[in-house]
C-alpha positions in Angstrom: -128.6 -58.8 187.8 -127.5 -59.3 191.3 -124.1 -57.8 192.8 -122.4 -57.7 196.0 -121.6 -54.4 198.3 -118.1 -53.5 198.0 -119.0 -51.8 201.8 -120.7 -54.6 203.1 -120.3 -58.6 201.1 -123.4 -59.6 203.3 -125.5 -57.6 201.0 -126.5 -58.1 197.4 -128.2 -55.8 195.4 -130.7 -57.1 192.4 -132.9 -55.4 189.8 -135.9 -57.1 188.7 -139.3 -57.3 187.1 -142.2 -55.8 188.9 -144.6 -58.7 190.4 -148.3 -58.2 191.4 -147.1 -58.9 195.1 -145.3 -55.2 194.6 -148.7 -53.7 194.8 -148.5 -52.3 198.6 -144.5 -51.1 199.1 -145.5 -49.2 195.2 -148.6 -47.9 196.2 -146.9 -46.4 199.6 -143.9 -44.9 197.7 -146.1 -43.5 194.5 -148.3 -41.9 197.4 -145.9 -40.4 199.8 -146.3 -36.6 199.3 -142.8 -35.9 200.5 -141.1 -36.9 197.1 -144.0 -35.6 194.6 -142.0 -32.8 193.8 -139.2 -35.0 192.6 -141.5 -37.0 190.2 -143.8 -34.4 189.0 -146.7 -35.8 190.7 -149.5 -33.7 191.9 -152.3 -36.0 192.7 -152.2 -39.9 194.8 -152.3 -43.0 192.8 -154.9 -45.2 193.3 -154.2 -49.3 193.5 -156.1 -50.1 190.6 -154.0 -47.9 188.4 -150.8 -49.0 190.2 -152.2 -52.9 189.6 -152.4 -52.0 185.9 -149.1 -50.5 185.6 -147.6 -53.7 186.8 -149.8 -55.5 185.0 -148.4 -54.4 182.1 -145.1 -53.9 182.9 -144.7 -56.8 180.9 -145.0 -55.1 178.0 -142.0 -55.0 175.2 -139.9 -51.4 176.0 -139.8 -51.0 172.2 -143.6 -50.7 172.3 -144.1 -48.4 176.1 -140.7 -46.6 175.9 -140.3 -47.3 179.6 -139.7 -49.9 182.0 -139.4 -50.1 185.8 -137.3 -52.4 187.5 -137.5 -53.0 191.5 -134.1 -52.9 193.7 -133.7 -55.5 195.8 -131.5 -55.9 199.0 -130.2 -59.9 199.5 -128.9 -60.1 203.1 -127.1 -63.2 202.4 -126.1 -64.2 205.9 -130.2 -64.1 207.1 -131.0 -65.2 203.5 -133.8 -62.6 203.7 -134.9 -60.2 200.5 -136.5 -56.9 200.9 -137.7 -54.5 197.6 -136.4 -51.1 199.0 -136.6 -48.7 195.8 -137.7 -48.4 192.1 -135.3 -47.6 189.5 -136.8 -46.7 186.2 -136.0 -46.0 182.5 -138.6 -43.4 180.2 -138.8 -41.1 177.3 -136.5 -44.5 175.2 -136.4 -43.4 172.0 -134.6 -46.5 170.2 -133.8 -43.9 167.5 -131.7 -41.7 168.7 -130.3 -44.4 171.3 -131.3 -42.1 174.2 -133.5 -42.5 177.5 -134.1 -40.9 180.9 -133.0 -42.6 184.0 -134.7 -42.4 187.4 -134.4 -43.8 190.9 -135.7 -44.0 194.0 -134.7 -45.7 197.3 -138.2 -45.5 199.6 -137.4 -45.1 203.1 -135.1 -42.5 204.5 -133.4 -45.6 206.5 -132.3 -46.9 203.2 -130.7 -44.1 201.7 -126.7 -43.0 202.1 -125.9 -47.5 202.3 -124.6 -47.3 198.9 -127.8 -49.3 197.4 -128.4 -47.0 195.2 -125.1 -46.6 193.9 -125.0 -50.2 193.0 -128.4 -50.2 191.7 -127.1 -47.0 189.6 -124.3 -48.9 187.9 -126.0 -52.1 187.0 -128.8 -50.3 185.0 -126.0 -48.2 183.4 -124.6 -51.7 182.6 -128.0 -52.9 180.9 -128.6 -49.4 178.7 -125.1 -49.1 177.5 -124.7 -53.1 176.6 -128.2 -54.7 176.3 -130.3 -51.8 175.3 -126.9 -50.4 173.1 -128.2 -46.8 174.2 -125.9 -44.4 173.5 -126.9 -41.7 176.1 -128.7 -41.5 179.2 -130.2 -38.7 181.1 -131.7 -37.2 184.3 -133.3 -34.1 185.7 -132.4 -33.2 189.2 -133.8 -30.4 190.8 -130.7 -27.9 192.1 -131.3 -28.8 196.2 -131.3 -32.7 196.1 -127.6 -33.0 196.3 -127.7 -36.5 197.2 -128.8 -37.4 193.5 -126.4 -35.0 191.8 -123.9 -36.3 194.0 -125.1 -40.2 193.0 -125.0 -39.3 189.6 -122.1 -37.2 189.1 -119.8 -40.1 190.7 -121.1 -42.4 187.9 -120.0 -40.0 185.1 -122.8 -38.0 184.6 -122.4 -34.6 183.5 -124.8 -31.4 183.8 -125.6 -30.4 180.4 -128.3 -28.0 181.3 -130.1 -25.7 183.7 -133.4 -25.0 183.6 -134.0 -21.9 185.7 -137.6 -21.5 187.6 -138.7 -24.9 186.4 -140.1 -27.0 189.1 -142.9 -25.2 191.5 -142.7 -25.7 195.3 -144.8 -23.9 197.6 -144.1 -20.2 197.8 -141.3 -20.5 195.1 -139.8 -21.9 191.8 -136.8 -23.8 191.6 -133.8 -24.9 189.3 -133.3 -28.4 187.6 -130.3 -29.5 185.9 -130.1 -32.0 182.8 -127.3 -34.0 183.3 -126.3 -36.9 180.6 -124.0 -39.8 181.1 -122.7 -40.9 176.9 -121.6 -44.4 176.4 -117.8 -44.8 176.9 -118.2 -47.3 174.3 -118.9 -44.6 171.5 -117.1 -42.0 172.5 -114.1 -44.6 171.8 -115.5 -45.4 168.7 -116.2 -41.8 167.6 -112.4 -40.8 168.8 -111.0 -43.6 166.7 -113.3 -42.1 163.5 -112.5 -38.8 163.9 -108.1 -39.7 164.9 -108.7 -37.7 168.7 
């Protein structure tokens, strides 16, 4: 899954399976306390646990109900590749054809460059066309304006507000649930109902 960035054609974004060589960068990102409140993490992960996670990442999504892909940036001009983040599918429900989605661009210097947008576009396409999901959803804390903008720009809409949902030092903050219905399903539904 590779695609060029519109605003900078020298770069391509690719999504790929995790490899054992990714352990150091995943360890760094998973143990960054600055993002723990976003990922509902409260304690550090050991390299051993993360190695086991990577080792089992080949298991079928229908069995484990989740998957994580690495987000790579290919610099075409320099013929170089580097991993800049991860994109996760979680709470996969094959009966109701829905799943949660989360994205992380690890280093602040790689944010706001269009990488997350392109990765999310590719992952939505994969979810709707390969997995044939009916809907994707995400949970975003109210003050994460960049994530809110990212998902809304891809067509996600707020469908719920959870008051005092996330505990932070000194206070509780709201979290929003956003969802995106597969547009192909909406078209089929409109045809069936005559809308």
